[in-house]
N, CA, C, O and CB atoms as a CASP TS submission, in Angstrom:
PFRMAT TS
TARGET T0000
AUTHOR 0000-0000-0000
METHOD Language model
MODEL 1
PARENT N/A
ATOM      1  N   UNK     1      48.628  32.798 -90.677  1.00  0.00           N
ATOM      2  CA  UNK     1      48.524  32.082 -89.421  1.00  0.00           C
ATOM      3  C   UNK     1      48.589  33.082 -88.281  1.00  0.00           C
ATOM      4  O   UNK     1      49.505  33.902 -88.222  1.00  0.00           O
ATOM      5  CB  UNK     1      49.639  31.018 -89.291  1.00  0.00           C
ATOM      6  N   UNK     2      47.622  33.021 -87.377  1.00  0.00           N
ATOM      7  CA  UNK     2      47.604  33.982 -86.287  1.00  0.00           C
ATOM      8  C   UNK     2      48.441  33.496 -85.118  1.00  0.00           C
ATOM      9  O   UNK     2      48.505  32.301 -84.830  1.00  0.00           O
ATOM     10  CB  UNK     2      46.178  34.246 -85.835  1.00  0.00           C
ATOM     11  N   UNK     3      49.073  34.433 -84.460  1.00  0.00           N
ATOM     12  CA  UNK     3      49.856  34.106 -83.267  1.00  0.00           C
ATOM     13  C   UNK     3      48.894  33.766 -82.136  1.00  0.00           C
ATOM     14  O   UNK     3      47.940  34.504 -81.888  1.00  0.00           O
ATOM     15  CB  UNK     3      50.799  35.289 -82.862  1.00  0.00           C
ATOM     16  N   UNK     4      49.132  32.678 -81.465  1.00  0.00           N
ATOM     17  CA  UNK     4      48.273  32.267 -80.364  1.00  0.00           C
ATOM     18  C   UNK     4      48.788  32.838 -79.056  1.00  0.00           C
ATOM     19  O   UNK     4      49.993  32.889 -78.811  1.00  0.00           O
ATOM     20  CB  UNK     4      48.186  30.741 -80.283  1.00  0.00           C
ATOM     21  N   UNK     5      47.868  33.259 -78.236  1.00  0.00           N
ATOM     22  CA  UNK     5      48.201  33.712 -76.892  1.00  0.00           C
ATOM     23  C   UNK     5      47.847  32.646 -75.867  1.00  0.00           C
ATOM     24  O   UNK     5      47.652  32.950 -74.691  1.00  0.00           O
ATOM     25  CB  UNK     5      47.475  35.022 -76.569  1.00  0.00           C
ATOM     26  N   UNK     6      47.765  31.407 -76.308  1.00  0.00           N
ATOM     27  CA  UNK     6      47.372  30.314 -75.421  1.00  0.00           C
ATOM     28  C   UNK     6      48.404  30.113 -74.320  1.00  0.00           C
ATOM     29  O   UNK     6      49.610  30.240 -74.531  1.00  0.00           O
ATOM     30  CB  UNK     6      47.189  29.017 -76.216  1.00  0.00           C
ATOM     31  N   UNK     7      47.886  29.795 -73.135  1.00  0.00           N
ATOM     32  CA  UNK     7      48.726  29.544 -71.976  1.00  0.00           C
ATOM     33  C   UNK     7      48.247  28.274 -71.286  1.00  0.00           C
ATOM     34  O   UNK     7      47.073  27.912 -71.375  1.00  0.00           O
ATOM     35  CB  UNK     7      48.705  30.750 -70.998  1.00  0.00           C
ATOM     36  N   UNK     8      49.154  27.610 -70.608  1.00  0.00           N
ATOM     37  CA  UNK     8      48.806  26.454 -69.783  1.00  0.00           C
ATOM     38  C   UNK     8      48.692  26.942 -68.348  1.00  0.00           C
ATOM     39  O   UNK     8      49.613  27.557 -67.810  1.00  0.00           O
ATOM     40  CB  UNK     8      49.870  25.296 -69.914  1.00  0.00           C
ATOM     41  N   UNK     9      47.533  26.655 -67.731  1.00  0.00           N
ATOM     42  CA  UNK     9      47.281  27.130 -66.369  1.00  0.00           C
ATOM     43  C   UNK     9      46.626  26.045 -65.539  1.00  0.00           C
ATOM     44  O   UNK     9      45.879  25.214 -66.057  1.00  0.00           O
ATOM     45  CB  UNK     9      46.401  28.385 -66.385  1.00  0.00           C
ATOM     46  N   UNK    10      46.910  26.061 -64.258  1.00  0.00           N
ATOM     47  CA  UNK    10      46.233  25.170 -63.324  1.00  0.00           C
ATOM     48  C   UNK    10      44.876  25.766 -62.977  1.00  0.00           C
ATOM     49  O   UNK    10      44.738  26.985 -62.871  1.00  0.00           O
ATOM     50  CB  UNK    10      47.087  24.942 -62.041  1.00  0.00           C
ATOM     51  N   UNK    11      43.879  24.913 -62.800  1.00  0.00           N
ATOM     52  CA  UNK    11      42.535  25.350 -62.400  1.00  0.00           C
ATOM     53  C   UNK    11      42.222  24.734 -61.037  1.00  0.00           C
ATOM     54  O   UNK    11      42.464  23.545 -60.833  1.00  0.00           O
ATOM     55  CB  UNK    11      41.450  24.938 -63.472  1.00  0.00           C
ATOM     56  N   UNK    12      41.696  25.512 -60.114  1.00  0.00           N
ATOM     57  CA  UNK    12      41.362  24.956 -58.802  1.00  0.00           C
ATOM     58  C   UNK    12      40.112  24.076 -58.818  1.00  0.00           C
ATOM     59  O   UNK    12      39.941  23.214 -57.957  1.00  0.00           O
ATOM     60  CB  UNK    12      41.169  26.074 -57.813  1.00  0.00           C
ATOM     61  N   UNK    13      39.240  24.300 -59.806  1.00  0.00           N
ATOM     62  CA  UNK    13      38.017  23.503 -59.928  1.00  0.00           C
ATOM     63  C   UNK    13      37.459  23.644 -61.342  1.00  0.00           C
ATOM     64  O   UNK    13      38.076  24.265 -62.207  1.00  0.00           O
ATOM     65  CB  UNK    13      36.957  23.942 -58.874  1.00  0.00           C
ATOM     66  N   UNK    14      36.285  23.061 -61.561  1.00  0.00           N
ATOM     67  CA  UNK    14      35.640  23.126 -62.867  1.00  0.00           C
ATOM     68  C   UNK    14      34.707  24.337 -62.866  1.00  0.00           C
ATOM     69  O   UNK    14      33.738  24.375 -62.108  1.00  0.00           O
ATOM     70  CB  UNK    14      34.855  21.797 -63.188  1.00  0.00           C
ATOM     71  N   UNK    15      34.994  25.316 -63.703  1.00  0.00           N
ATOM     72  CA  UNK    15      34.199  26.539 -63.721  1.00  0.00           C
ATOM     73  C   UNK    15      33.371  26.628 -64.997  1.00  0.00           C
ATOM     74  O   UNK    15      33.289  25.661 -65.755  1.00  0.00           O
ATOM     75  CB  UNK    15      35.104  27.767 -63.590  1.00  0.00           C
ATOM     76  N   UNK    16      32.755  27.787 -65.239  1.00  0.00           N
ATOM     77  CA  UNK    16      31.856  27.959 -66.384  1.00  0.00           C
ATOM     78  C   UNK    16      32.547  27.764 -67.727  1.00  0.00           C
ATOM     79  O   UNK    16      31.878  27.482 -68.721  1.00  0.00           O
ATOM     80  CB  UNK    16      31.236  29.328 -66.341  1.00  0.00           C
ATOM     81  N   UNK    17      33.872  27.906 -67.783  1.00  0.00           N
ATOM     82  CA  UNK    17      34.591  27.679 -69.041  1.00  0.00           C
ATOM     83  C   UNK    17      34.439  26.243 -69.527  1.00  0.00           C
ATOM     84  O   UNK    17      34.461  25.991 -70.731  1.00  0.00           O
ATOM     85  CB  UNK    17      36.071  28.011 -68.871  1.00  0.00           C
ATOM     86  N   UNK    18      34.283  25.292 -68.591  1.00  0.00           N
ATOM     87  CA  UNK    18      34.122  23.892 -68.965  1.00  0.00           C
ATOM     88  C   UNK    18      32.772  23.665 -69.645  1.00  0.00           C
ATOM     89  O   UNK    18      32.670  22.848 -70.560  1.00  0.00           O
ATOM     90  CB  UNK    18      34.255  22.988 -67.730  1.00  0.00           C
ATOM     91  N   UNK    19      31.732  24.384 -69.202  1.00  0.00           N
ATOM     92  CA  UNK    19      30.424  24.287 -69.865  1.00  0.00           C
ATOM     93  C   UNK    19      30.488  24.859 -71.277  1.00  0.00           C
ATOM     94  O   UNK    19      29.933  24.277 -72.209  1.00  0.00           O
ATOM     95  CB  UNK    19      29.345  25.022 -69.045  1.00  0.00           C
ATOM     96  N   UNK    20      31.156  25.990 -71.437  1.00  0.00           N
ATOM     97  CA  UNK    20      31.301  26.607 -72.755  1.00  0.00           C
ATOM     98  C   UNK    20      32.106  25.692 -73.677  1.00  0.00           C
ATOM     99  O   UNK    20      31.749  25.518 -74.843  1.00  0.00           O
ATOM    100  CB  UNK    20      31.983  27.993 -72.637  1.00  0.00           C
ATOM    101  N   UNK    21      33.185  25.109 -73.164  1.00  0.00           N
ATOM    102  CA  UNK    21      34.008  24.169 -73.923  1.00  0.00           C
ATOM    103  C   UNK    21      33.146  22.984 -74.383  1.00  0.00           C
ATOM    104  O   UNK    21      33.216  22.572 -75.542  1.00  0.00           O
ATOM    105  CB  UNK    21      35.215  23.673 -73.065  1.00  0.00           C
ATOM    106  N   UNK    22      32.338  22.444 -73.469  1.00  0.00           N
ATOM    107  CA  UNK    22      31.479  21.305 -73.781  1.00  0.00           C
ATOM    108  C   UNK    22      30.455  21.661 -74.860  1.00  0.00           C
ATOM    109  O   UNK    22      30.257  20.888 -75.798  1.00  0.00           O
ATOM    110  CB  UNK    22      30.763  20.821 -72.516  1.00  0.00           C
ATOM    111  N   UNK    23      29.805  22.818 -74.739  1.00  0.00           N
ATOM    112  CA  UNK    23      28.818  23.232 -75.733  1.00  0.00           C
ATOM    113  C   UNK    23      29.454  23.427 -77.104  1.00  0.00           C
ATOM    114  O   UNK    23      28.875  23.033 -78.116  1.00  0.00           O
ATOM    115  CB  UNK    23      28.130  24.518 -75.290  1.00  0.00           C
ATOM    116  N   UNK    24      30.635  24.029 -77.146  1.00  0.00           N
ATOM    117  CA  UNK    24      31.357  24.195 -78.415  1.00  0.00           C
ATOM    118  C   UNK    24      31.704  22.845 -79.031  1.00  0.00           C
ATOM    119  O   UNK    24      31.570  22.654 -80.239  1.00  0.00           O
ATOM    120  CB  UNK    24      32.637  25.018 -78.202  1.00  0.00           C
ATOM    121  N   UNK    25      32.147  21.916 -78.201  1.00  0.00           N
ATOM    122  CA  UNK    25      32.517  20.580 -78.679  1.00  0.00           C
ATOM    123  C   UNK    25      31.304  19.868 -79.280  1.00  0.00           C
ATOM    124  O   UNK    25      31.400  19.267 -80.350  1.00  0.00           O
ATOM    125  CB  UNK    25      33.114  19.739 -77.528  1.00  0.00           C
ATOM    126  N   UNK    26      30.169  19.937 -78.591  1.00  0.00           N
ATOM    127  CA  UNK    26      28.948  19.312 -79.110  1.00  0.00           C
ATOM    128  C   UNK    26      28.502  19.961 -80.419  1.00  0.00           C
ATOM    129  O   UNK    26      28.148  19.266 -81.372  1.00  0.00           O
ATOM    130  CB  UNK    26      27.823  19.404 -78.073  1.00  0.00           C
ATOM    131  N   UNK    27      28.520  21.271 -80.463  1.00  0.00           N
ATOM    132  CA  UNK    27      28.068  21.998 -81.654  1.00  0.00           C
ATOM    133  C   UNK    27      28.972  21.709 -82.861  1.00  0.00           C
ATOM    134  O   UNK    27      28.486  21.602 -83.987  1.00  0.00           O
ATOM    135  CB  UNK    27      28.034  23.513 -81.372  1.00  0.00           C
ATOM    136  N   UNK    28      30.267  21.584 -82.632  1.00  0.00           N
ATOM    137  CA  UNK    28      31.214  21.355 -83.723  1.00  0.00           C
ATOM    138  C   UNK    28      31.328  19.894 -84.141  1.00  0.00           C
ATOM    139  O   UNK    28      31.968  19.590 -85.148  1.00  0.00           O
ATOM    140  CB  UNK    28      32.564  21.858 -83.327  1.00  0.00           C
ATOM    141  N   UNK    29      30.717  18.984 -83.380  1.00  0.00           N
ATOM    142  CA  UNK    29      30.803  17.548 -83.681  1.00  0.00           C
ATOM    143  C   UNK    29      29.436  16.873 -83.544  1.00  0.00           C
ATOM    144  O   UNK    29      29.297  15.933 -82.761  1.00  0.00           O
ATOM    145  CB  UNK    29      31.824  16.865 -82.748  1.00  0.00           C
ATOM    146  N   UNK    30      28.436  17.326 -84.280  1.00  0.00           N
ATOM    147  CA  UNK    30      27.086  16.778 -84.098  1.00  0.00           C
ATOM    148  C   UNK    30      26.961  15.307 -84.497  1.00  0.00           C
ATOM    149  O   UNK    30      26.022  14.635 -84.070  1.00  0.00           O
ATOM    150  CB  UNK    30      26.102  17.591 -84.898  1.00  0.00           C
ATOM    151  N   UNK    31      27.879  14.801 -85.298  1.00  0.00           N
ATOM    152  CA  UNK    31      27.821  13.431 -85.785  1.00  0.00           C
ATOM    153  C   UNK    31      28.566  12.445 -84.874  1.00  0.00           C
ATOM    154  O   UNK    31      28.613  11.251 -85.168  1.00  0.00           O
ATOM    155  CB  UNK    31      28.393  13.367 -87.182  1.00  0.00           C
ATOM    156  N   UNK    32      29.144  12.935 -83.777  1.00  0.00           N
ATOM    157  CA  UNK    32      29.926  12.079 -82.878  1.00  0.00           C
ATOM    158  C   UNK    32      29.198  11.940 -81.540  1.00  0.00           C
ATOM    159  O   UNK    32      28.733  12.928 -80.972  1.00  0.00           O
ATOM    160  CB  UNK    32      31.358  12.658 -82.666  1.00  0.00           C
ATOM    161  N   UNK    33      29.106  10.702 -81.043  1.00  0.00           N
ATOM    162  CA  UNK    33      28.536  10.456 -79.731  1.00  0.00           C
ATOM    163  C   UNK    33      29.583  10.820 -78.679  1.00  0.00           C
ATOM    164  O   UNK    33      30.673  10.250 -78.650  1.00  0.00           O
ATOM    165  CB  UNK    33      28.076   8.970 -79.584  1.00  0.00           C
ATOM    166  N   UNK    34      29.240  11.768 -77.824  1.00  0.00           N
ATOM    167  CA  UNK    34      30.175  12.260 -76.812  1.00  0.00           C
ATOM    168  C   UNK    34      29.615  12.016 -75.415  1.00  0.00           C
ATOM    169  O   UNK    34      28.416  12.181 -75.189  1.00  0.00           O
ATOM    170  CB  UNK    34      30.465  13.763 -77.021  1.00  0.00           C
ATOM    171  N   UNK    35      30.468  11.629 -74.488  1.00  0.00           N
ATOM    172  CA  UNK    35      30.061  11.528 -73.090  1.00  0.00           C
ATOM    173  C   UNK    35      29.905  12.944 -72.540  1.00  0.00           C
ATOM    174  O   UNK    35      30.621  13.857 -72.953  1.00  0.00           O
ATOM    175  CB  UNK    35      31.100  10.702 -72.249  1.00  0.00           C
ATOM    176  N   UNK    36      28.976  13.125 -71.617  1.00  0.00           N
ATOM    177  CA  UNK    36      28.729  14.446 -71.038  1.00  0.00           C
ATOM    178  C   UNK    36      29.889  14.833 -70.131  1.00  0.00           C
ATOM    179  O   UNK    36      30.281  14.070 -69.248  1.00  0.00           O
ATOM    180  CB  UNK    36      27.394  14.465 -70.252  1.00  0.00           C
ATOM    181  N   UNK    37      30.434  16.023 -70.356  1.00  0.00           N
ATOM    182  CA  UNK    37      31.565  16.509 -69.566  1.00  0.00           C
ATOM    183  C   UNK    37      31.340  17.952 -69.124  1.00  0.00           C
ATOM    184  O   UNK    37      32.252  18.776 -69.187  1.00  0.00           O
ATOM    185  CB  UNK    37      32.870  16.400 -70.371  1.00  0.00           C
ATOM    186  N   UNK    38      30.112  18.255 -68.673  1.00  0.00           N
ATOM    187  CA  UNK    38      29.835  19.586 -68.140  1.00  0.00           C
ATOM    188  C   UNK    38      30.548  19.749 -66.799  1.00  0.00           C
ATOM    189  O   UNK    38      31.021  18.769 -66.224  1.00  0.00           O
ATOM    190  CB  UNK    38      28.304  19.815 -67.982  1.00  0.00           C
ATOM    191  N   UNK    39      30.627  20.971 -66.306  1.00  0.00           N
ATOM    192  CA  UNK    39      31.282  21.181 -65.008  1.00  0.00           C
ATOM    193  C   UNK    39      30.521  20.472 -63.901  1.00  0.00           C
ATOM    194  O   UNK    39      31.123  20.026 -62.923  1.00  0.00           O
ATOM    195  CB  UNK    39      31.393  22.681 -64.692  1.00  0.00           C
ATOM    196  N   UNK    40      29.199  20.361 -64.042  1.00  0.00           N
ATOM    197  CA  UNK    40      28.412  19.644 -63.037  1.00  0.00           C
ATOM    198  C   UNK    40      28.811  18.171 -62.985  1.00  0.00           C
ATOM    199  O   UNK    40      29.034  17.624 -61.905  1.00  0.00           O
ATOM    200  CB  UNK    40      26.909  19.775 -63.337  1.00  0.00           C
ATOM    201  N   UNK    41      28.900  17.531 -64.149  1.00  0.00           N
ATOM    202  CA  UNK    41      29.256  16.109 -64.208  1.00  0.00           C
ATOM    203  C   UNK    41      30.708  15.900 -63.776  1.00  0.00           C
ATOM    204  O   UNK    41      30.995  14.975 -63.016  1.00  0.00           O
ATOM    205  CB  UNK    41      29.038  15.555 -65.637  1.00  0.00           C
ATOM    206  N   UNK    42      31.620  16.737 -64.245  1.00  0.00           N
ATOM    207  CA  UNK    42      33.019  16.608 -63.845  1.00  0.00           C
ATOM    208  C   UNK    42      33.174  16.805 -62.341  1.00  0.00           C
ATOM    209  O   UNK    42      33.910  16.065 -61.689  1.00  0.00           O
ATOM    210  CB  UNK    42      33.890  17.617 -64.604  1.00  0.00           C
ATOM    211  N   UNK    43      32.484  17.798 -61.792  1.00  0.00           N
ATOM    212  CA  UNK    43      32.539  18.036 -60.348  1.00  0.00           C
ATOM    213  C   UNK    43      31.997  16.860 -59.556  1.00  0.00           C
ATOM    214  O   UNK    43      32.553  16.498 -58.519  1.00  0.00           O
ATOM    215  CB  UNK    43      31.764  19.289 -59.993  1.00  0.00           C
ATOM    216  N   UNK    44      30.908  16.257 -60.042  1.00  0.00           N
ATOM    217  CA  UNK    44      30.344  15.088 -59.374  1.00  0.00           C
ATOM    218  C   UNK    44      31.306  13.907 -59.447  1.00  0.00           C
ATOM    219  O   UNK    44      31.568  13.248 -58.441  1.00  0.00           O
ATOM    220  CB  UNK    44      28.994  14.711 -59.999  1.00  0.00           C
ATOM    221  N   UNK    45      31.825  13.645 -60.633  1.00  0.00           N
ATOM    222  CA  UNK    45      32.695  12.485 -60.836  1.00  0.00           C
ATOM    223  C   UNK    45      33.984  12.578 -60.006  1.00  0.00           C
ATOM    224  O   UNK    45      34.448  11.579 -59.457  1.00  0.00           O
ATOM    225  CB  UNK    45      33.043  12.349 -62.319  1.00  0.00           C
ATOM    226  N   UNK    46      34.542  13.758 -59.922  1.00  0.00           N
ATOM    227  CA  UNK    46      35.825  13.938 -59.235  1.00  0.00           C
ATOM    228  C   UNK    46      35.678  14.581 -57.851  1.00  0.00           C
ATOM    229  O   UNK    46      36.662  15.080 -57.304  1.00  0.00           O
ATOM    230  CB  UNK    46      36.746  14.785 -60.089  1.00  0.00           C
ATOM    231  N   UNK    47      34.477  14.580 -57.279  1.00  0.00           N
ATOM    232  CA  UNK    47      34.232  15.283 -56.025  1.00  0.00           C
ATOM    233  C   UNK    47      35.133  14.830 -54.884  1.00  0.00           C
ATOM    234  O   UNK    47      35.649  15.663 -54.138  1.00  0.00           O
ATOM    235  CB  UNK    47      32.806  15.106 -55.624  1.00  0.00           C
ATOM    236  N   UNK    48      35.329  13.535 -54.740  1.00  0.00           N
ATOM    237  CA  UNK    48      36.161  13.053 -53.628  1.00  0.00           C
ATOM    238  C   UNK    48      37.624  13.442 -53.819  1.00  0.00           C
ATOM    239  O   UNK    48      38.293  13.827 -52.860  1.00  0.00           O
ATOM    240  CB  UNK    48      36.043  11.528 -53.493  1.00  0.00           C
ATOM    241  N   UNK    49      38.116  13.347 -55.034  1.00  0.00           N
ATOM    242  CA  UNK    49      39.493  13.752 -55.312  1.00  0.00           C
ATOM    243  C   UNK    49      39.663  15.251 -55.111  1.00  0.00           C
ATOM    244  O   UNK    49      40.695  15.690 -54.603  1.00  0.00           O
ATOM    245  CB  UNK    49      39.894  13.360 -56.743  1.00  0.00           C
ATOM    246  N   UNK    50      38.664  16.048 -55.502  1.00  0.00           N
ATOM    247  CA  UNK    50      38.729  17.495 -55.284  1.00  0.00           C
ATOM    248  C   UNK    50      38.731  17.821 -53.794  1.00  0.00           C
ATOM    249  O   UNK    50      39.523  18.643 -53.334  1.00  0.00           O
ATOM    250  CB  UNK    50      37.549  18.196 -55.976  1.00  0.00           C
ATOM    251  N   UNK    51      37.844  17.174 -53.045  1.00  0.00           N
ATOM    252  CA  UNK    51      37.772  17.423 -51.598  1.00  0.00           C
ATOM    253  C   UNK    51      39.041  16.990 -50.888  1.00  0.00           C
ATOM    254  O   UNK    51      39.443  17.611 -49.904  1.00  0.00           O
ATOM    255  CB  UNK    51      36.578  16.698 -50.994  1.00  0.00           C
ATOM    256  N   UNK    52      39.678  15.929 -51.377  1.00  0.00           N
ATOM    257  CA  UNK    52      40.907  15.427 -50.769  1.00  0.00           C
ATOM    258  C   UNK    52      42.165  16.057 -51.329  1.00  0.00           C
ATOM    259  O   UNK    52      43.274  15.629 -51.009  1.00  0.00           O
ATOM    260  CB  UNK    52      40.983  13.955 -50.941  1.00  0.00           C
ATOM    261  N   UNK    53      41.997  17.084 -52.173  1.00  0.00           N
ATOM    262  CA  UNK    53      43.143  17.763 -52.802  1.00  0.00           C
ATOM    263  C   UNK    53      44.052  16.773 -53.534  1.00  0.00           C
ATOM    264  O   UNK    53      45.277  16.866 -53.470  1.00  0.00           O
ATOM    265  CB  UNK    53      43.955  18.528 -51.744  1.00  0.00           C
ATOM    266  N   UNK    54      43.417  15.818 -54.233  1.00  0.00           N
ATOM    267  CA  UNK    54      44.162  14.797 -54.970  1.00  0.00           C
ATOM    268  C   UNK    54      43.984  14.937 -56.476  1.00  0.00           C
ATOM    269  O   UNK    54      44.232  13.988 -57.220  1.00  0.00           O
ATOM    270  CB  UNK    54      43.725  13.412 -54.529  1.00  0.00           C
ATOM    271  N   UNK    55      43.558  16.107 -56.930  1.00  0.00           N
ATOM    272  CA  UNK    55      43.270  16.289 -58.346  1.00  0.00           C
ATOM    273  C   UNK    55      43.980  17.520 -58.881  1.00  0.00           C
ATOM    274  O   UNK    55      43.948  18.584 -58.263  1.00  0.00           O
ATOM    275  CB  UNK    55      41.764  16.402 -58.579  1.00  0.00           C
ATOM    276  N   UNK    56      44.610  17.372 -60.016  1.00  0.00           N
ATOM    277  CA  UNK    56      45.184  18.504 -60.745  1.00  0.00           C
ATOM    278  C   UNK    56      44.360  18.687 -62.000  1.00  0.00           C
ATOM    279  O   UNK    56      44.145  17.739 -62.756  1.00  0.00           O
ATOM    280  CB  UNK    56      46.706  18.279 -61.084  1.00  0.00           C
ATOM    281  N   UNK    57      43.900  19.902 -62.223  1.00  0.00           N
ATOM    282  CA  UNK    57      43.191  20.246 -63.454  1.00  0.00           C
ATOM    283  C   UNK    57      44.080  21.245 -64.182  1.00  0.00           C
ATOM    284  O   UNK    57      44.357  22.332 -63.675  1.00  0.00           O
ATOM    285  CB  UNK    57      41.736  20.840 -63.168  1.00  0.00           C
ATOM    286  N   UNK    58      44.521  20.866 -65.367  1.00  0.00           N
ATOM    287  CA  UNK    58      45.410  21.717 -66.155  1.00  0.00           C
ATOM    288  C   UNK    58      44.652  22.110 -67.420  1.00  0.00           C
ATOM    289  O   UNK    58      44.094  21.260 -68.113  1.00  0.00           O
ATOM    290  CB  UNK    58      46.772  20.985 -66.498  1.00  0.00           C
ATOM    291  N   UNK    59      44.641  23.406 -67.706  1.00  0.00           N
ATOM    292  CA  UNK    59      43.884  23.898 -68.858  1.00  0.00           C
ATOM    293  C   UNK    59      44.774  24.691 -69.790  1.00  0.00           C
ATOM    294  O   UNK    59      45.711  25.367 -69.366  1.00  0.00           O
ATOM    295  CB  UNK    59      42.707  24.757 -68.403  1.00  0.00           C
ATOM    296  N   UNK    60      44.460  24.594 -71.067  1.00  0.00           N
ATOM    297  CA  UNK    60      45.054  25.478 -72.068  1.00  0.00           C
ATOM    298  C   UNK    60      43.996  26.528 -72.342  1.00  0.00           C
ATOM    299  O   UNK    60      42.887  26.211 -72.772  1.00  0.00           O
ATOM    300  CB  UNK    60      45.492  24.699 -73.397  1.00  0.00           C
ATOM    301  N   UNK    61      44.346  27.782 -72.089  1.00  0.00           N
ATOM    302  CA  UNK    61      43.410  28.881 -72.280  1.00  0.00           C
ATOM    303  C   UNK    61      43.962  29.864 -73.298  1.00  0.00           C
ATOM    304  O   UNK    61      45.162  30.130 -73.356  1.00  0.00           O
ATOM    305  CB  UNK    61      43.123  29.590 -70.949  1.00  0.00           C
ATOM    306  N   UNK    62      43.053  30.389 -74.091  1.00  0.00           N
ATOM    307  CA  UNK    62      43.388  31.432 -75.058  1.00  0.00           C
ATOM    308  C   UNK    62      42.524  32.623 -74.675  1.00  0.00           C
ATOM    309  O   UNK    62      41.365  32.716 -75.080  1.00  0.00           O
ATOM    310  CB  UNK    62      43.140  30.968 -76.572  1.00  0.00           C
ATOM    311  N   UNK    63      43.088  33.528 -73.899  1.00  0.00           N
ATOM    312  CA  UNK    63      42.300  34.602 -73.306  1.00  0.00           C
ATOM    313  C   UNK    63      41.356  33.980 -72.296  1.00  0.00           C
ATOM    314  O   UNK    63      41.788  33.209 -71.439  1.00  0.00           O
ATOM    315  CB  UNK    63      41.516  35.410 -74.392  1.00  0.00           C
ATOM    316  N   UNK    64      40.065  34.305 -72.383  1.00  0.00           N
ATOM    317  CA  UNK    64      39.118  33.720 -71.437  1.00  0.00           C
ATOM    318  C   UNK    64      38.617  32.334 -71.851  1.00  0.00           C
ATOM    319  O   UNK    64      37.900  31.675 -71.097  1.00  0.00           O
ATOM    320  CB  UNK    64      37.945  34.641 -71.270  1.00  0.00           C
ATOM    321  N   UNK    65      38.999  31.898 -73.053  1.00  0.00           N
ATOM    322  CA  UNK    65      38.449  30.665 -73.636  1.00  0.00           C
ATOM    323  C   UNK    65      39.295  29.446 -73.311  1.00  0.00           C
ATOM    324  O   UNK    65      40.513  29.454 -73.491  1.00  0.00           O
ATOM    325  CB  UNK    65      38.327  30.807 -75.143  1.00  0.00           C
ATOM    326  N   UNK    66      38.640  28.407 -72.833  1.00  0.00           N
ATOM    327  CA  UNK    66      39.271  27.116 -72.584  1.00  0.00           C
ATOM    328  C   UNK    66      39.358  26.377 -73.912  1.00  0.00           C
ATOM    329  O   UNK    66      38.335  26.178 -74.569  1.00  0.00           O
ATOM    330  CB  UNK    66      38.474  26.282 -71.518  1.00  0.00           C
ATOM    331  N   UNK    67      40.570  25.959 -74.329  1.00  0.00           N
ATOM    332  CA  UNK    67      40.716  25.260 -75.601  1.00  0.00           C
ATOM    333  C   UNK    67      41.098  23.796 -75.434  1.00  0.00           C
ATOM    334  O   UNK    67      40.984  23.012 -76.377  1.00  0.00           O
ATOM    335  CB  UNK    67      41.745  25.953 -76.446  1.00  0.00           C
ATOM    336  N   UNK    68      41.551  23.423 -74.243  1.00  0.00           N
ATOM    337  CA  UNK    68      41.881  22.028 -73.942  1.00  0.00           C
ATOM    338  C   UNK    68      42.075  21.902 -72.440  1.00  0.00           C
ATOM    339  O   UNK    68      42.343  22.885 -71.748  1.00  0.00           O
ATOM    340  CB  UNK    68      43.162  21.558 -74.718  1.00  0.00           C
ATOM    341  N   UNK    69      41.935  20.681 -71.949  1.00  0.00           N
ATOM    342  CA  UNK    69      42.220  20.463 -70.526  1.00  0.00           C
ATOM    343  C   UNK    69      42.638  19.018 -70.295  1.00  0.00           C
ATOM    344  O   UNK    69      42.380  18.134 -71.112  1.00  0.00           O
ATOM    345  CB  UNK    69      40.985  20.813 -69.656  1.00  0.00           C
ATOM    346  N   UNK    70      43.291  18.805 -69.158  1.00  0.00           N
ATOM    347  CA  UNK    70      43.682  17.457 -68.733  1.00  0.00           C
ATOM    348  C   UNK    70      43.422  17.361 -67.237  1.00  0.00           C
ATOM    349  O   UNK    70      43.534  18.350 -66.513  1.00  0.00           O
ATOM    350  CB  UNK    70      45.197  17.149 -69.073  1.00  0.00           C
ATOM    351  N   UNK    71      43.077  16.176 -66.785  1.00  0.00           N
ATOM    352  CA  UNK    71      42.793  15.922 -65.383  1.00  0.00           C
ATOM    353  C   UNK    71      43.732  14.840 -64.897  1.00  0.00           C
ATOM    354  O   UNK    71      43.837  13.772 -65.500  1.00  0.00           O
ATOM    355  CB  UNK    71      41.311  15.516 -65.167  1.00  0.00           C
ATOM    356  N   UNK    72      44.418  15.128 -63.796  1.00  0.00           N
ATOM    357  CA  UNK    72      45.375  14.182 -63.229  1.00  0.00           C
ATOM    358  C   UNK    72      44.959  13.877 -61.796  1.00  0.00           C
ATOM    359  O   UNK    72      44.794  14.784 -60.981  1.00  0.00           O
ATOM    360  CB  UNK    72      46.832  14.746 -63.281  1.00  0.00           C
ATOM    361  N   UNK    73      44.791  12.593 -61.498  1.00  0.00           N
ATOM    362  CA  UNK    73      44.436  12.171 -60.157  1.00  0.00           C
ATOM    363  C   UNK    73      45.729  11.798 -59.422  1.00  0.00           C
ATOM    364  O   UNK    73      46.471  10.925 -59.873  1.00  0.00           O
ATOM    365  CB  UNK    73      43.425  10.971 -60.187  1.00  0.00           C
ATOM    366  N   UNK    74      45.993  12.460 -58.292  1.00  0.00           N
ATOM    367  CA  UNK    74      47.242  12.264 -57.549  1.00  0.00           C
ATOM    368  C   UNK    74      47.071  11.169 -56.499  1.00  0.00           C
ATOM    369  O   UNK    74      47.208  11.444 -55.307  1.00  0.00           O
ATOM    370  CB  UNK    74      47.690  13.583 -56.879  1.00  0.00           C
ATOM    371  N   UNK    75      46.782   9.968 -56.901  1.00  0.00           N
ATOM    372  CA  UNK    75      46.560   8.879 -55.937  1.00  0.00           C
ATOM    373  C   UNK    75      47.586   8.944 -54.893  1.00  0.00           C
ATOM    374  O   UNK    75      47.589   8.121 -53.978  1.00  0.00           O
ATOM    375  CB  UNK    75      46.578   7.513 -56.597  1.00  0.00           C
TER
END
């Protein structure tokens, strides 16, 4: 078992790591219907919350790689 260097970090916005995460998810799950979650779509969907500073994006990263994320809307 390898030691993980994964860390939990806040993200100010949706960057290219989200596109890579999405492509990996699609490639590893070809038999599952998945909603599109590219950085473009996430940015569009959460644009008002991002502009109003009402969104927290928390990511689990292993080096440069995004391995999980959560989105919290601060109503």
